[in-house]
N, C-alpha and C positions, 0 to 999 in steps of 0.2 A: 388148698391155699393157691390163690391166683397171683401171678407175677405181672407186674407192669413195667414196661420198658420206658426209660426216659432217654430221649434223644438230645443231641446238642441243640437242636432247634427249640425243644421244650425248655431247656435251661436258658437259652438266650431270651426267649419270650418272658420267662420268669424274672430274669435279671432286668430286662427293660421295664417290666411292670413294677418291680421293686424300686428301681431308680426314679420312675415317675411319681410313685407314692412318696418317696423321700423328698423329692423336689417340692411337692405340694406342702409337706409338713414344714420344711425349713424356709420356704419362701416368705419374705417379709410381708406383713399385712399391707393391704392397699390403703394408701392415705386418702382420707376424704378429700373430695375436690374443693370443698369450701369449708372454712372454719367459721363458727359462730362466735361472736364477741359480745360480751356484756357491755352495758353503758360505761362502767368504770374503765374497761379495757379501751374503748373508743376514746374516752376522755384523755387517757394517758397517751394514746397513740397520736391524737391530734392536738393535744395540749390545749383543750378547750373546757369550758365549764358545763355543768349539767344543763343550765338554761340554754346554752348554745346548741347542745345536742337536741334538746326539745324543740327549739326553733327550726333546726334542720329537718327534724322529723315532721313537724306540723306543716312546713312549707313544701314537703315532698321531695326535698333534695337528698334525704337519706331515709331509705325504706327500712322499717323494722318489723319484726314479728314479736307479738306479745305472748309469752308463755307463762301463765300463772302469775301475772303481775310484773314480770321482768321483760324488758325490751331487749331483744337480741338482734344483732346486726351481722350481716354477712361481711366477711373480711373483703371479698371482692367488691361489694357495693361501696365500702369505705374507701378502698383504693381507687375505684373508678371516680368517686367524688373528688378525691384529691387531685387526680390527673386530669379531671375535666371530661372524662368519658361518660360520666353519669348523665342523668336527666338535666 
């Protein structure tokens, strides 16, 4: 039967490794940088009608991505349009 000696440095390395693993586990998830909004969300946010959103989309003032028949809008694009930083 062989014996292995554990030194203080070994224990310290193990402790540090364990702490790093625990930090990764309890770390809050990274929030997405941009949220996608549905048409209804944009209408409520801007207090406008469906036709107005369609006109903004057609005129190019508000960019959308169509996924399965649903237009999605980036929150940052909507906020930029409100503040005038958009196109």
